[in-house]
C-alpha positions in Angstrom: 24.6 -12.3 -53.2 24.2 -10.5 -50.0 22.1 -12.0 -47.3 19.6 -9.8 -45.7 19.5 -9.6 -42.0 16.3 -10.6 -40.3 14.9 -7.5 -38.6 11.7 -9.2 -37.3 11.1 -8.7 -33.6 8.9 -11.1 -31.9 6.0 -9.9 -29.8 7.4 -11.5 -26.7 10.8 -9.8 -27.1 9.1 -6.5 -27.7 7.0 -6.8 -24.6 9.9 -7.9 -22.5 11.9 -4.9 -23.9 9.1 -2.6 -22.9 8.9 -4.1 -19.4 12.6 -3.8 -18.8 12.2 0.0 -19.3 8.8 0.5 -17.7 7.9 -1.8 -14.9 4.4 -0.3 -14.8 3.7 -1.8 -18.2 4.7 -5.2 -16.9 2.3 -4.8 -14.0 -0.6 -4.0 -16.3 0.2 -6.9 -18.6 0.5 -9.3 -15.7 -2.8 -8.1 -14.3 -4.5 -8.5 -17.7 -3.1 -12.0 -18.0 -4.2 -12.9 -14.5 -7.7 -11.7 -15.3 -7.7 -13.7 -18.6 -6.6 -16.7 -16.6 -9.5 -16.3 -14.2 -12.0 -15.9 -17.0 -10.8 -18.9 -19.0 -10.6 -21.0 -15.9 -14.2 -20.2 -15.0 -15.2 -20.9 -18.6 -13.5 -24.2 -18.5 -15.2 -25.2 -15.3 -18.6 -24.4 -16.7 -17.9 -26.2 -19.9 -16.6 -29.3 -18.1 -19.8 -29.4 -15.9 -21.9 -29.2 -19.1 -20.1 -32.1 -20.7 -20.2 -34.2 -17.5 -24.0 -33.6 -17.3 -24.6 -34.4 -21.0 -25.9 -37.8 -21.8 -25.4 -37.6 -25.5 -22.9 -40.1 -26.9 -21.1 -37.5 -29.0 -19.7 -36.0 -25.8 -18.3 -39.3 -24.6 -14.9 -38.6 -26.2 -14.8 -35.2 -24.5 -15.3 -36.8 -21.1 -12.0 -38.6 -21.4 -10.0 -35.5 -22.4 -11.4 -33.1 -19.9 -7.9 -32.1 -18.8 -7.6 -30.4 -22.2 -10.1 -27.7 -21.0 -7.6 -26.6 -18.4 -4.7 -26.2 -20.8 -5.4 -22.7 -21.9 -5.9 -21.3 -18.4 -2.7 -23.1 -17.3 -0.7 -21.6 -20.1 -2.1 -18.1 -19.4 -1.3 -18.5 -15.8 2.3 -19.5 -16.5 2.8 -16.6 -18.8 1.3 -14.3 -16.1 3.8 -15.7 -13.6 6.6 -15.2 -16.1 5.7 -11.5 -16.7 5.4 -11.0 -12.9 8.9 -12.2 -12.5 10.3 -10.0 -15.2 8.4 -7.0 -13.8 9.6 -7.7 -10.3 13.2 -7.9 -11.5 12.9 -4.6 -13.4 11.3 -3.0 -10.3 14.2 -4.2 -8.1 16.8 -2.8 -10.6 15.0 0.6 -10.8 14.7 0.9 -7.0 18.4 0.2 -6.4 19.6 2.7 -9.0 
């Protein structure tokens, strides 16, 4: 039997491949991720304030894991920083050549 090669390309590797060719695409992706980080952070702050103000006992568990609300904005922010780094390296390579 012949093994078939895996031709699946992950989304991350496809985006990084696009950024290494066009640094402008990386700038747009980084900007969109930064905006998404800002939006999810403001959503998390509002949600955390609502839970802190709630007196219902069902929200008692959520008061102890309030750090979890900041996990999504943190991951989005880290991925934005990663794409900024890749974009900057591509821009440096294109400017030198």
